[in-house]
C-alpha positions as CSV (number, residue, x, y, z in Angstrom):
1,X,11.1,18.6,0.7
2,X,8.5,18.4,3.4
3,X,7.2,15.3,1.7
4,X,10.3,13.4,2.7
5,X,9.7,14.2,6.4
6,X,6.0,13.2,5.9
7,X,7.1,9.9,4.3
8,X,9.5,9.3,7.2
9,X,6.8,9.8,9.8
10,X,4.4,7.5,7.7
11,X,7.1,4.7,7.7
12,X,7.4,4.8,4.0
13,X,11.1,5.7,3.9
14,X,14.3,3.6,4.2
15,X,17.3,5.5,5.3
16,X,21.0,4.5,5.3
17,X,23.1,2.9,2.7
18,X,22.6,-0.8,3.6
19,X,18.8,-0.4,4.1
20,X,18.4,1.5,0.8
21,X,20.5,-1.2,-1.1
22,X,18.3,-3.9,0.4
23,X,15.1,-2.1,-0.6
24,X,16.4,-1.6,-4.2
25,X,17.5,-5.2,-4.6
26,X,14.2,-6.5,-3.1
27,X,12.4,-4.2,-5.6
28,X,10.5,-2.4,-2.9
29,X,12.0,1.0,-3.4
30,X,10.0,3.3,-5.7
31,X,12.5,6.2,-5.7
32,X,16.0,6.8,-4.4
33,X,17.0,10.3,-3.3
34,X,20.7,10.7,-3.2
35,X,22.6,13.7,-1.9
36,X,24.4,15.6,-4.7
37,X,27.5,15.9,-2.5
38,X,27.6,12.2,-1.5
39,X,30.9,10.4,-1.8
40,X,32.0,9.1,-5.2
41,X,31.8,5.5,-4.1
42,X,28.2,5.9,-2.7
43,X,27.2,7.8,-5.8
44,X,28.4,5.1,-8.1
45,X,27.0,2.3,-6.0
46,X,23.5,3.9,-5.8
47,X,23.4,4.9,-9.5
48,X,24.5,1.5,-10.7
49,X,22.0,-0.4,-8.4
50,X,19.2,2.0,-9.3
51,X,19.8,1.7,-13.0
52,X,20.1,-2.1,-12.9
53,X,16.8,-2.5,-11.0
54,X,15.1,0.3,-12.9
55,X,14.5,2.5,-9.8
56,X,14.3,6.3,-10.5
57,X,17.0,8.3,-8.7
58,X,17.0,12.0,-7.8
59,X,20.2,13.8,-6.8
60,X,19.0,17.4,-6.2
61,X,19.5,17.9,-2.5
62,X,22.7,18.3,-0.5
63,X,23.5,16.0,2.5
64,X,22.5,18.9,4.8
65,X,19.1,19.4,3.1
66,X,18.4,15.7,3.0
67,X,19.3,15.3,6.7
68,X,17.1,18.2,7.7
69,X,14.2,16.7,5.7
70,X,14.3,13.3,7.3
71,X,15.6,14.3,10.7
72,X,18.8,12.2,10.6
73,X,22.2,12.7,9.0
74,X,21.8,10.8,5.8
75,X,23.2,10.9,2.2
76,X,20.7,8.5,0.7
77,X,17.1,7.5,1.3
78,X,14.6,5.2,-0.5
79,X,10.9,6.1,-0.8
80,X,8.9,2.9,-0.5
81,X,5.5,4.3,-1.5
82,X,4.6,5.0,-5.1
83,X,2.3,7.9,-4.2
84,X,5.1,9.7,-2.3
85,X,7.6,8.9,-5.0
86,X,5.3,10.4,-7.8
87,X,4.8,13.6,-5.7
88,X,8.5,14.0,-4.9
89,X,9.4,13.4,-8.5
90,X,6.8,15.9,-9.7
91,X,8.0,18.6,-7.2
92,X,11.7,18.2,-8.1
93,X,10.9,18.6,-11.9
94,X,9.1,21.9,-11.2
95,X,12.1,23.5,-9.5
C-alpha cells in the first residue's frame, strides 16, 4: 500500500477518527480505508457513515499494515483525492 504513503505525503489523506468522520460528512472523502482489526465501535461507526454518505470503504489491511503505510498509528484513514482512491480500489481488488 505504497499509494497510501504517497497520498499522505501529497496531503490527500485525512487520518484519525474525528478527521475522517468530518471528511465523510463534508463529502470530501473519496475512499475510507479501515483496519480489519479495528474496534467494533469504530468499525460500526465508519461503516454506517460511509454507507449513509455513499463513500466506498475498504477493510483489507490490519492496523499494523495501515500504520506502516501512513507513518502513524492509525486504524482509519480517508483518501481525499479521486485518482488515489481509484488506484487504491483497483489494487485491492486485484489481490
